[in-house]
Biopython code that builds the backbone (N, CA, C, O; Angstrom):
import numpy as np
from Bio.PDB.StructureBuilder import StructureBuilder

atoms = [
    (1, "MET", "N", (28.218, -28.625, -30.264)),
    (1, "MET", "CA", (27.174, -29.612, -30.580)),
    (1, "MET", "C", (25.950, -30.155, -30.888)),
    (1, "MET", "O", (25.150, -29.941, -29.977)),
    (2, "PHE", "N", (25.523, -30.717, -31.726)),
    (2, "PHE", "CA", (24.090, -30.991, -31.543)),
    (2, "PHE", "C", (23.635, -32.415, -31.820)),
    (2, "PHE", "O", (24.325, -33.297, -31.309)),
    (3, "THR", "N", (22.443, -32.830, -32.644)),
    (3, "THR", "CA", (22.130, -33.918, -31.892)),
    (3, "THR", "C", (20.301, -33.924, -32.725)),
    (3, "THR", "O", (19.454, -33.048, -32.550)),
    (4, "ILE", "N", (20.144, -35.213, -33.620)),
    (4, "ILE", "CA", (19.095, -35.176, -34.567)),
    (4, "ILE", "C", (18.548, -36.225, -33.752)),
    (4, "ILE", "O", (19.203, -37.209, -33.409)),
    (5, "HIS", "N", (16.996, -35.957, -33.349)),
    (5, "HIS", "CA", (16.226, -37.253, -33.204)),
    (5, "HIS", "C", (16.085, -37.342, -34.600)),
    (5, "HIS", "O", (16.534, -36.821, -35.621)),
    (6, "GLN", "N", (14.849, -38.678, -34.054)),
    (6, "GLN", "CA", (14.106, -39.749, -35.290)),
    (6, "GLN", "C", (12.923, -38.673, -35.650)),
    (6, "GLN", "O", (12.115, -38.923, -36.545)),
    (7, "ASN", "N", (12.897, -37.980, -35.216)),
    (7, "ASN", "CA", (11.174, -36.792, -34.957)),
    (7, "ASN", "C", (11.402, -36.039, -36.321)),
    (7, "ASN", "O", (10.525, -35.633, -37.084)),
    (8, "GLY", "N", (13.490, -35.884, -36.539)),
    (8, "GLY", "CA", (13.191, -34.976, -37.679)),
    (8, "GLY", "C", (13.626, -33.902, -37.013)),
    (8, "GLY", "O", (14.218, -33.261, -37.882)),
    (9, "GLU", "N", (13.691, -33.384, -36.137)),
    (9, "GLU", "CA", (13.663, -32.166, -35.521)),
    (9, "GLU", "C", (15.508, -32.130, -34.571)),
    (9, "GLU", "O", (16.030, -32.973, -33.841)),
    (10, "ILE", "N", (15.919, -31.000, -34.966)),
    (10, "ILE", "CA", (17.442, -30.641, -34.299)),
    (10, "ILE", "C", (17.544, -30.170, -33.136)),
    (10, "ILE", "O", (16.986, -29.073, -33.093)),
    (11, "TYR", "N", (18.121, -30.558, -31.875)),
    (11, "TYR", "CA", (18.539, -30.403, -30.942)),
    (11, "TYR", "C", (19.491, -29.458, -31.016)),
    (11, "TYR", "O", (20.320, -29.687, -31.896)),
    (12, "ILE", "N", (19.708, -28.181, -30.209)),
    (12, "ILE", "CA", (21.310, -27.333, -29.977)),
    (12, "ILE", "C", (21.720, -27.745, -29.059)),
    (12, "ILE", "O", (20.688, -27.878, -28.402)),
    (13, "ILE", "N", (22.701, -28.166, -28.292)),
    (13, "ILE", "CA", (22.832, -28.506, -26.838)),
    (13, "ILE", "C", (24.302, -27.789, -26.721)),
    (13, "ILE", "O", (25.294, -28.081, -27.389)),
    (14, "HIS", "N", (24.228, -27.065, -25.996)),
    (14, "HIS", "CA", (25.644, -26.364, -25.695)),
    (14, "HIS", "C", (26.110, -26.453, -24.503)),
    (14, "HIS", "O", (25.292, -25.925, -23.748)),
    (15, "ARG", "N", (27.114, -26.896, -23.864)),
    (15, "ARG", "CA", (27.803, -27.325, -22.346)),
    (15, "ARG", "C", (28.750, -26.506, -23.073)),
    (15, "ARG", "O", (29.274, -26.309, -24.169)),
    (16, "ALA", "N", (28.658, -25.993, -21.388)),
    (16, "ALA", "CA", (30.438, -25.422, -20.489)),
    (16, "ALA", "C", (31.525, -26.717, -20.510)),
    (16, "ALA", "O", (32.648, -26.588, -20.023)),
]
sb = StructureBuilder()
sb.init_structure("model")
sb.init_model(0)
sb.init_chain("A")
sb.init_seg("    ")
for serial, (resi, resn, name, xyz) in enumerate(atoms, 1):
    if name == "N":
        sb.init_residue(resn, " ", resi, " ")
    sb.init_atom(name, np.array(xyz, "f"), 0.0, 1.0, " ", f" {name:<3s}", serial, name[0])
structure = sb.get_structure()
């Protein structure tokens, strides 16, 4: 899944 921050940067978070 992924999360979008207000800065416009996209962080990809993968959790087991």
